[in-house]
C-alpha positions in Angstrom: 96.8 90.0 130.2 96.1 91.2 133.6 93.7 94.0 132.6 89.9 93.7 133.2 88.2 93.1 129.9 86.1 96.2 130.0 89.3 98.3 130.3 90.7 97.0 127.1 88.4 99.1 125.0 90.2 102.2 126.2 93.6 101.1 124.9 94.9 103.3 122.1 97.6 102.5 119.7 100.4 102.9 122.2 98.4 101.1 124.8 98.1 98.1 122.5 101.9 98.2 121.8 102.5 98.3 125.5 100.2 95.4 126.2 101.8 93.3 123.5 105.2 94.0 124.8 104.2 93.0 128.4 102.8 89.7 127.1 105.9 88.8 125.2 108.2 89.9 128.0 106.3 88.2 130.7 106.1 84.9 128.8 109.4 85.2 126.9 110.3 81.6 127.3 107.3 80.1 125.5 107.4 82.9 122.8 111.1 82.3 122.3 110.4 78.6 121.7 107.6 79.4 119.3 109.9 81.9 117.5 112.8 79.4 117.1 110.4 76.6 115.9 108.2 78.6 113.5 108.8 82.3 113.2 112.6 82.1 112.7 112.2 79.7 109.7 109.5 82.0 108.3 111.8 85.0 108.5 114.7 83.0 107.0 112.6 81.8 104.1 111.5 85.3 103.3 115.0 86.8 103.3 116.6 83.9 101.6 114.2 84.0 98.7 115.3 87.6 98.0 118.9 86.6 97.6 118.1 83.4 95.6 115.6 85.3 93.4 118.3 87.9 92.6 120.8 85.2 91.7 118.3 83.4 89.4 117.1 86.6 87.7 120.7 87.8 87.2 121.5 84.6 85.3 118.4 84.9 83.2 119.2 88.6 82.3 122.8 87.7 81.4 121.6 84.9 79.1 118.9 87.1 77.5 121.6 89.8 76.8 123.7 87.1 75.2 120.7 85.9 73.2 120.0 89.3 71.9 123.6 89.5 70.6 123.5 86.1 68.9 122.2 85.6 65.4 119.1 83.4 64.9 121.1 81.3 62.4 123.8 80.6 64.9 123.4 77.1 66.5 124.4 78.8 69.8 121.1 80.7 69.6 118.9 77.6 70.2 121.2 76.5 73.0 121.0 79.8 74.9 117.2 79.9 74.3 116.8 76.4 75.8 118.9 77.5 78.8 116.7 80.6 79.4 113.5 78.5 79.2 115.0 76.1 81.7 116.0 78.9 84.0 112.6 80.5 83.9 111.0 77.2 84.8 113.4 76.8 87.7 112.6 80.4 88.8 108.8 79.9 88.9 109.2 76.4 90.6 111.3 78.1 93.2 108.7 80.9 93.7 105.9 78.3 94.0 107.9 76.4 96.7 108.7 79.7 98.4 105.0 80.8 98.6 104.0 77.3 99.8 106.5 77.2 102.7 105.8 80.9 103.5 102.0 80.1 103.8 102.6 77.0 105.9 104.9 78.7 108.4 102.9 81.9 108.4 99.6 80.1 109.3 101.4 77.9 111.8 103.0 80.9 113.5 99.6 82.7 113.7 97.9 79.6 115.1 100.6 79.1 117.8 100.7 82.7 118.9 97.0 83.2 119.1 96.5 79.9 121.0 99.2 80.8 123.4 97.8 84.2 124.2 94.3 82.8 124.7 95.8 80.3 127.2 97.5 83.2 129.0 94.3 85.1 129.0 92.4 82.2 130.6 95.2 81.4 133.0 95.7 77.9 131.5 98.9 76.0 132.0 100.8 76.4 128.8 103.9 74.5 127.5 105.6 74.5 124.2 104.9 70.8 123.8 101.2 71.5 124.3 101.2 74.3 121.8 102.9 72.2 119.1 100.4 69.4 119.6 97.5 71.8 119.2 98.8 73.9 116.4 98.1 71.4 113.5 94.4 71.3 114.5 94.1 75.1 114.9 96.0 75.5 111.6 93.2 73.7 109.7 90.7 76.3 110.8 93.0 79.2 110.0 93.7 77.7 106.6 90.0 77.6 105.7 89.7 81.3 106.6 92.8 82.0 104.5 91.3 80.2 101.5 88.1 82.2 101.8 90.1 85.4 102.1 92.2 84.4 99.1 89.1 84.0 97.1 87.9 87.4 98.2 91.2 89.0 97.1 91.0 87.2 93.8 87.5 88.5 93.1 88.6 92.0 94.2 91.5 92.0 91.9 89.4 90.8 89.0 87.0 93.6 89.5 89.9 96.1 89.8 91.4 94.7 86.5 88.1 95.2 84.7 87.8 98.8 86.1 91.4 99.4 84.9 90.5 98.2 81.4 87.5 100.4 81.2 89.5 103.4 82.5 92.2 102.8 79.8 89.8 102.5 77.0 87.6 105.5 78.0 89.9 108.2 79.3 93.4 106.9 80.1 95.3 109.5 78.1 93.3 112.6 79.1 94.1 114.9 82.0 90.8 114.0 83.7 91.7 110.4 83.1 95.0 110.8 85.0 93.1 112.4 88.0 90.5 109.7 88.0 93.2 107.0 87.7 95.0 108.4 90.7 91.7 108.4 92.6 91.0 104.8 91.6 94.5 103.8 92.7 93.8 105.3 96.2 90.4 103.5 96.4 92.1 100.2 95.4 94.7 100.6 98.1 92.1 101.4 100.7 90.1 98.3 99.7 93.2 96.1 99.7 94.2 97.3 103.3 90.6 96.7 104.4 90.6 93.2 103.2 94.0 92.5 104.8 92.8 93.8 108.1 89.7 91.6 107.9 91.8 88.6 107.1 94.3 89.2 110.0 91.5 89.6 112.6 89.5 86.7 111.1 92.5 84.4 111.7 92.3 85.2 115.4 88.5 84.7 115.3 89.0 81.2 113.7 91.1 80.1 116.7 89.1 81.6 119.5 85.6 81.2 118.2 83.6 78.6 116.4 83.4 80.7 113.2 85.8 80.1 110.4 85.9 80.9 106.7 83.3 83.4 105.6 81.7 83.5 109.0 85.0 84.4 110.6 85.5 87.2 108.0 82.0 88.5 108.7 82.7 88.5 112.4 86.0 90.2 111.8 84.3 92.9 109.8 81.8 93.6 112.6 84.6 93.7 115.2 86.6 96.2 113.2 83.8 98.8 113.3 84.8 101.6 115.5 88.5 100.5 115.6 89.3 100.7 111.9 91.6 103.7 112.2 93.5 102.1 115.1 93.9 98.9 113.1 94.9 100.8 109.9 97.6 102.9 111.7 99.1 99.8 113.3 99.0 97.9 110.0 100.7 100.9 108.2 103.5 101.2 110.9 104.3 97.4 110.9 104.3 97.2 107.1 106.5 100.3 106.8 109.0 98.7 109.2 108.9 95.5 107.3 109.4 97.4 104.0 112.4 99.2 105.5 113.9 95.9 106.7 113.5 94.4 103.2 115.0 97.4 101.6 117.9 97.3 104.0 118.5 93.6 103.3 118.4 94.1 99.6 120.9 97.0 99.7 123.3 95.6 102.2 123.2 91.9 101.4 121.6 91.2 98.0 123.2 94.1 96.2 126.0 94.8 98.7 128.8 93.4 96.5 131.1 96.2 97.6 131.0 94.8 101.2 133.0 91.8 102.2 131.4 88.4 102.8 131.7 88.7 106.5 130.0 92.1 106.5 127.2 90.8 104.3 126.6 87.8 106.6 126.6 90.1 109.6 124.0 92.5 108.0 121.9 89.5 107.0 121.9 88.1 110.6 120.9 91.6 111.9 118.0 91.8 109.4 116.9 88.3 110.3 116.9 89.1 114.0 114.9 92.3 113.5 112.4 90.6 111.1 111.5 87.7 113.4 111.0 90.1 116.3 108.8 92.3 114.1 106.7 89.3 113.0 106.3 88.0 116.6 105.3 91.5 117.8 102.9 91.9 114.9 101.1 88.6 115.7 100.8 89.4 119.4 99.4 92.9 118.5 96.9 91.2 116.1 95.6 89.1 119.0 95.5 92.0 121.5 93.5 94.0 118.9 90.9 91.2 118.9 90.4 91.5 122.6 90.3 95.3 122.3 87.6 95.1 119.6 85.6 92.6 121.7 85.7 95.0 124.7 84.8 98.0 122.5 81.6 96.2 121.3 80.9 95.2 124.9 81.1 91.5 124.1 82.0 89.7 127.3 84.3 86.7 126.9 83.6 84.0 129.4 87.0 82.8 130.4 85.8 79.4 131.6 84.0 78.8 128.4 86.9 80.0 126.3 89.2 77.7 128.4 86.9 74.7 127.6 87.0 75.7 124.0 90.8 75.7 124.0 90.9 72.4 125.9 88.9 70.7 123.1 91.8 71.3 120.7 93.7 68.7 122.7 91.3 66.1 121.6 89.1 65.8 118.5 87.8 69.2 117.6 84.1 69.6 118.4 82.9 73.2 117.9 81.2 74.7 120.9 77.9 76.4 120.5 77.9 80.2 120.1 76.3 80.8 123.5 79.0 78.8 125.2 82.1 80.5 123.9 80.7 83.5 122.4 81.0 86.1 123.8 77.7 87.2 125.0 77.0 90.9 124.5 76.5 92.8 127.7 
């Protein structure tokens, strides 16, 4: 990041893309190592669960069809029922393991990329070994922020569920109810995206500042003011690309029975390569957006203080005071 900090506020969407690409390209060795260690397993886990989930669900559906065609008095009925129960238990245990590993590798990848970019920004010497030694300590702070965000999402969905119940009981079948329901769906989607943007930027705040958890979310919310449209458009584009990749993988690999095994493997490898590049690019953009927001709000980041803040991760973590790292407003 060779730009002056006060210039970052003028970066638009394509300027942020360009800055992210320059960072990855200029430091491709360290980012390649991070990708192989963390982002590649994350991408593989995501795609593999699509294939395995399809296999497990296909077995369950076949057995449920067989169960429907079997008389309840037939001894085979109980046997098939037990098999279905076992398969559902296996499916949900698999999903629990999947989400656990997805969360771990996702937060580790975020921590590694944000820390690396911060070291680049402060011109600190950075090696893959140093990054991997620091990531577990950074990960703890990002995890706290994630748990607070998860609680916020949980409460948000509870409120949305209650609103849905009220809507169904009061006017769900009327023409006006359909219009209001469509409006409520849009409002829910906007709120969901807003919380997601706060969480993503709060993860960066948790690494680069002393705030974490609710404080990091509050800081993220303040930083997004004035840049919400930019962040939303970037979020929309990245998620559309991710959805297209997932759709392509499902059609060409998961449901691509008409293709040969070699073709399906080739398509799977292509999807894997594109996905980990997209994830890496997204994490770098997320961090660049943080610096753009800081610049937009005229909050000066003292590089020497930030460098000291990052150096502390190499030992026992001792949070710096706000005036030391943070980002004094000019």
